[in-house]
N, C-alpha and C positions, 0 to 999 in steps of 0.2 A: 112228556109222556105222549104216546101214540094213541090217538082217539079212534082210529079204525082198527077193529079187532082182527081183520084179516091181515092188515099190515103188521100188526104186532106179532101175529103168528108167523108170518114170513120172516120177520127180523129175528125172532127166536130160533127159527129153523136154520137161518144162515149163520147165526152166532154158534149154534150147536155144531153145525158142519165145520166151521172154522176151528173151533176149540178142539174138536175130536181129531181133525186132520193134523193140527199142530202137535197134539199129544202123540199121535201115532208116528208122525215124522221124526219126533224126538225119541221114539221107541220107549215111551214111558207108559206105565199102567195107570189106571184110574187111581189105584191105591197110592202109587208113588206121587202123583201130582197132588192128590188130596193131602198127603202127609207134608209135602213141601209147602203147600198153601196154609197148613195149619187147620184144615177142615176135616170133619168127619167124612168118611168115604161116601156115605149116602148123600150128604149135603153137597159134596163135590159132584156126584153123579147127577143130581138134580140141576146143578149149575151148568154142567156140560151139556145136558139135554135141553138147555134153554128154558128151564123152569125157574121158579122163584120170582123175584122182583123183575119187572120188565127190563131194566138195564142197571146193572151194578158196575159202574165204572171202576170203583176201587178193586172189586174182585177181578175184573178183566186186567187191570194194571198188575195185580199180584200174579195172576196166571202168566202174563207175559214175562214178568221178572223171573219166575221159577222155571219157565220153559225156555228162557233166553229167546223170546220172540218179540215181535213188534206190536205193541198195543194199538198204535194208530192204524196199522194195517188190519188189525182185527176190527176196529171201529168202522173203517172205510169199507172193508169187505162186506160188512152187514148192510151198510147204507146203500152201496151200489149193487148189492145182490150178487156178489162174486166171492163166496167164501174161500175159493182157491187162492185169492190174492193174499190172504193171511199167511198161508204156507209159503207162497212164492216170495214174499217179502220178509220172512222170518229171519233169514240169515243176514241179508244186506241192510236190514232196517230202513228200507226205502221210504216208507211213509213217515217214520220218525224223523228222517232227514228233511222231508218235506215240511213236517210240522215245525221243526226248528227254524227252517228258512222262512216259513210263513210268519212265525213269531217275530223274527228279526225284521222282516219286511214291514210288519204292522208297527213295530216300534220306530223304525226309521221314517216311514211315510206318514204315519199318523192319520189325521183327518183327511189328508189328500187321497187316501184310498177311495173315498166316496167320489172323487173326481175322475177316476179311471174309467174310460169307456169300456163297456163289455166287450166290444170287438177287439180292443187292444189286449185285454186279458185272454180272450180266446186265442188270439194269434200267438201271444207269448207262451201260453200253456201248450198249444199245439206244437210250436217250435221246440220247446223243452222235451215234450214226449217223443217227438221225432228223433231228437238227438239221443235220447235214452234208448229208443228202439234200435237206432244205428249202432250204439255201443253194445247192445245185447247181441246183435247180428255179428259184429266183429268177433266178440267173444265166442259165439257159437261156431263161427268159421275156424277160429284158432283152435278151439277144442277138437273139432273134427280133423283138422290137419295134424294135430298132435297125436290123436288116436290112430289115424291112418299110418303115420310115420312109425310109431311105436310097434304096431302090429306087423307092418310091412318088414321092419327090421328083423322081426322074429321069423319071418318067412325066408329071410335072406335075399329079399328083393333088392336089385341094384339101384343105386342113386336115391336112396331114401334117407338122406341126412337131415335130421330135424333142425339143424342149425342153418340150413340153406332155405331161406324163404324169400 
């Protein structure tokens, strides 16, 4: 439980922003999500507004299941103060993949986790995030190239064969 009331308020606000953004990105109404979760519409509205108990992990897991989103991205988005992460990772389940790999790492390494130097962890995580950023940039570039080729072909522009890259 969070002892600082202002921190609790901030976490509730971030949770509310994340839940609302996911629901809207899925083009679902409050009533639809409430029905899928088996909740009264009013109770769901309180949950989405960040009301009720400070953190209801079971309800967040249920929300993620019925909206096909990433519950771990919801959790982390609240903790790091970035509710947009919850939406950004809702389709690729980025944080769920991270949680699975962390679980496997913990099982494999066991007590030796305590022997890992912080600097080694920072370097490993930085390298991993750099690699993911590079993958996102490549995808963004490919998407731009595809968009340009498709629209240029509609213009009848010469030399715009999408297969030539």
